[in-house]
C-alpha positions in Angstrom: -84.9 -74.8 -101.6 -85.3 -71.9 -103.8 -82.7 -69.1 -104.1 -85.4 -66.7 -102.9 -86.4 -69.0 -99.9 -82.8 -69.2 -99.1 -82.1 -65.5 -98.9 -85.4 -64.8 -96.9 -84.1 -67.3 -94.6 -80.4 -66.1 -94.2 -82.0 -62.5 -93.5 -84.4 -63.7 -90.8 -81.7 -65.7 -89.3 -78.7 -63.3 -89.7 -76.9 -61.6 -86.8 -78.6 -58.6 -85.3 -76.8 -55.3 -85.9 -73.9 -54.7 -83.4 -75.2 -53.3 -80.4 -79.0 -53.6 -81.0 -81.0 -54.3 -78.1 -83.3 -57.3 -78.6 -87.1 -55.8 -78.1 -89.1 -57.7 -75.5 -92.1 -59.3 -77.5 -95.7 -58.9 -75.7 -98.6 -61.0 -77.0 -101.9 -60.0 -76.4 -104.9 -62.8 -76.9 -108.2 -62.0 -78.0 -111.7 -63.0 -76.9 -112.6 -66.8 -75.9 -108.7 -67.5 -75.6 -106.1 -67.1 -73.3 -102.3 -66.7 -72.7 -101.9 -70.2 -73.5 -102.8 -69.7 -76.9 -99.7 -67.9 -77.7 -97.6 -71.0 -76.4 -96.1 -72.2 -79.5 -94.8 -68.7 -80.4 -93.4 -68.1 -76.9 -91.5 -71.3 -77.1 -89.9 -70.6 -80.5 -89.3 -66.7 -79.5 -87.5 -67.7 -76.3 -85.3 -70.2 -78.4 -84.5 -67.3 -80.7 -83.2 -65.3 -77.8 -85.8 -62.7 -77.4 -87.4 -62.0 -73.9 -91.3 -62.6 -74.3 -94.5 -61.7 -72.0 -98.0 -63.2 -72.7 -100.5 -60.6 -71.4 -103.6 -61.5 -69.7 -106.1 -59.6 -71.5 -108.8 -58.7 -69.1 -111.6 -58.8 -72.1 -114.0 -56.5 -70.2 -114.0 -53.4 -72.5 -111.9 -51.9 -75.3 -111.0 -48.7 -73.3 -110.1 -50.4 -70.0 -108.3 -53.3 -71.6 -106.3 -50.9 -73.5 -105.3 -48.9 -70.5 -104.2 -51.8 -68.4 -102.0 -52.8 -71.2 -100.4 -49.5 -71.7 -99.4 -49.5 -67.8 -98.1 -53.1 -68.3 -96.1 -52.0 -71.2 -94.7 -49.0 -69.2 -92.9 -51.7 -66.9 -91.0 -53.0 -69.7 -87.3 -51.4 -70.3 -86.5 -51.1 -73.8 -88.2 -51.5 -77.2 -91.4 -53.6 -77.6 -92.8 -55.6 -80.4 -96.4 -55.8 -79.6 -98.6 -58.7 -81.2 -102.3 -58.8 -80.8 -104.8 -61.7 -81.8 -108.4 -61.1 -82.5 -109.8 -58.7 -80.3 -106.4 -58.2 -79.0 -105.5 -56.4 -82.3 -108.1 -53.7 -81.1 -106.4 -53.7 -77.9 -102.8 -53.1 -79.0 -104.3 -50.5 -81.2 -105.3 -48.5 -78.5 -102.6 -49.1 -76.0 -99.4 -48.6 -78.0 -100.9 -45.0 -78.8 -99.8 -44.2 -74.9 -96.8 -46.6 -74.9 -93.9 -44.9 -76.6 -91.6 -47.9 -76.3 -93.7 -49.8 -78.9 -91.8 -50.0 -82.1 -93.7 -52.4 -84.2 -97.3 -53.9 -84.3 -98.1 -57.3 -85.4 -101.8 -58.2 -86.1 -102.6 -62.1 -86.0 -106.0 -62.7 -87.7 -107.0 -59.4 -85.9 -109.1 -56.5 -85.6 -107.0 -52.9 -86.5 -110.0 -50.2 -85.8 -109.6 -46.8 -87.0 -110.7 -44.1 -84.3 -114.5 -44.5 -83.7 -114.4 -48.0 -85.1 -115.8 -50.9 -83.0 -114.5 -54.2 -82.9 -117.6 -55.9 -83.7 -118.0 -54.0 -87.2 -114.7 -55.5 -88.4 -115.6 -59.1 -88.8 -116.5 -58.7 -92.4 -119.3 -59.9 -94.4 -120.0 -63.7 -94.2 -118.4 -64.0 -90.6 -119.8 -66.6 -88.6 -120.4 -64.1 -85.7 -123.1 -62.5 -88.2 -125.8 -65.0 -87.0 -128.4 -64.9 -84.2 -126.7 -64.3 -81.0 -128.6 -66.7 -79.4 -127.3 -69.6 -81.6 -123.4 -68.2 -81.1 -123.1 -67.5 -77.3 -123.8 -68.6 -73.9 -124.4 -65.5 -71.9 -123.6 -65.3 -68.4 -124.7 -61.7 -67.1 -122.8 -59.4 -69.6 -120.2 -62.0 -70.4 -120.4 -64.2 -73.7 -119.1 -67.5 -74.1 -118.9 -69.2 -77.5 -121.2 -72.3 -78.0 -119.4 -75.4 -78.9 -120.2 -76.0 -82.2 -119.5 -72.4 -83.3 -115.9 -72.9 -81.6 -115.3 -76.1 -83.2 -116.6 -75.4 -86.7 -115.7 -71.6 -87.1 -113.3 -70.7 -84.5 -110.6 -73.3 -85.0 -111.6 -75.8 -87.6 -108.2 -76.3 -88.5 -107.4 -78.1 -85.1 -107.9 -81.7 -84.3 -111.5 -82.0 -82.7 -110.0 -83.3 -79.4 -107.7 -80.1 -79.3 -110.6 -77.8 -80.0 -112.7 -79.2 -77.3 -110.2 -78.5 -75.0 -109.7 -75.0 -75.8 -113.3 -74.4 -75.9 -113.9 -75.8 -72.4 -111.2 -73.6 -71.3 -112.0 -70.5 -73.1 -112.1 -67.0 -71.3 -115.4 -65.1 -71.9 -115.7 -61.8 -73.2 -117.8 -58.9 -72.2 -120.1 -57.3 -74.5 -118.3 -54.1 -74.1 -115.3 -55.6 -75.7 -116.9 -55.6 -79.2 -119.2 -52.3 -79.1 -116.7 -49.7 -77.4 -115.4 -47.3 -80.1 -111.8 -47.3 -80.7 -110.1 -44.2 -79.1 -106.8 -44.4 -81.0 -105.3 -46.1 -84.3 -101.4 -46.6 -83.5 -101.2 -48.2 -86.9 -101.2 -44.8 -88.5 -97.6 -44.1 -87.1 -96.3 -47.1 -85.8 -95.0 -49.8 -88.6 -97.4 -53.0 -89.0 -97.4 -56.5 -89.9 -100.1 -58.9 -90.3 -100.9 -62.6 -90.6 -103.9 -63.6 -92.0 -105.5 -67.1 -92.1 -106.9 -67.6 -95.3 -109.7 -69.8 -93.9 -110.6 -67.5 -91.1 -114.5 -67.5 -90.6 -114.4 -65.0 -87.3 -112.8 -62.1 -88.9 -112.6 -62.6 -92.7 -109.9 -62.5 -94.7 -111.2 -60.0 -96.8 -111.8 -57.9 -93.9 -108.1 -58.2 -92.4 -106.8 -57.4 -96.0 -108.5 -54.3 -96.1 -107.4 -53.2 -92.4 -103.8 -54.3 -93.4 -103.9 -52.4 -96.6 -105.0 -49.0 -94.8 -102.3 -49.5 -92.2 -99.7 -50.0 -95.0 -98.6 -53.6 -93.2 -96.4 -56.3 -94.3 -98.9 -59.2 -94.8 -98.1 -62.9 -94.6 -101.0 -65.1 -95.5 -101.2 -68.8 -94.0 -102.9 -71.0 -96.4 -105.9 -73.0 -94.5 -105.4 -70.9 -91.3 -108.4 -70.5 -89.1 -109.1 -67.8 -86.5 -106.6 -69.8 -84.1 -103.9 -69.8 -86.6 -101.7 -68.8 -83.6 -102.3 -72.3 -82.6 -102.6 -74.6 -85.3 -99.5 -72.7 -87.5 -97.4 -71.2 -84.6 -94.2 -71.3 -87.1 -95.1 -68.8 -89.9 -96.9 -66.7 -87.0 -93.4 -66.5 -85.2 -91.7 -66.0 -88.3 -93.7 -62.8 -89.2 -93.2 -61.6 -85.3 -89.4 -62.3 -85.9 -89.3 -60.1 -89.1 -91.1 -57.2 -87.0 -88.5 -57.7 -84.1 -85.5 -57.3 -86.5 -87.0 -54.4 -88.1 -87.1 -52.8 -84.4 -83.5 -53.6 -84.1 -82.5 -52.2 -87.4 
């Protein structure tokens, strides 16, 4: 093990400052996913002694989804580290603006919009979502479901096919308003931010994520080969980035 890696592990596992309360980690899933997508992170964070909540994101529209999360955060005592995946990144960006207990933001293959930007416009050039909607989605009223080939080939291609099919079958739909509602806030302008970028993400391109991370002055961790479902396929490095944010909140 290299000296640099050894020092990094020592810093990550070192005891928290005396008297520092461990923040609650709140995890917000994105479109076509659910709270179970965070299972690997929840298990690891609980093992590390952190209180964790995986929030059920309604996926019905940015303004309402963010307001609901903000109310949920108001029920938590003490500091919060708020993490969002995919569209969940836009939700935490808005909800944290009205939640003074949020001390750190963590974006995982996520959108981090500025005021006035929509989630849909942040997918980046070359995103698989840039194709004909008729080839991407099954539509039920205003709700969108990802078609199976899109889910398997672009959403979670680094997962075993059998596992990806299970996730596709259980996906939660997202309303079109989730992607077309302009952001009302940009909490990353005042709250320290962290980013996990899957290098093979085909839904929100790594280039788009890197640009959002740069303007947020976020600390970035890239996961080689990680898809848009890096939180499922690589829960270890995702958890390590969340832990780094949590320790920063304690310091």
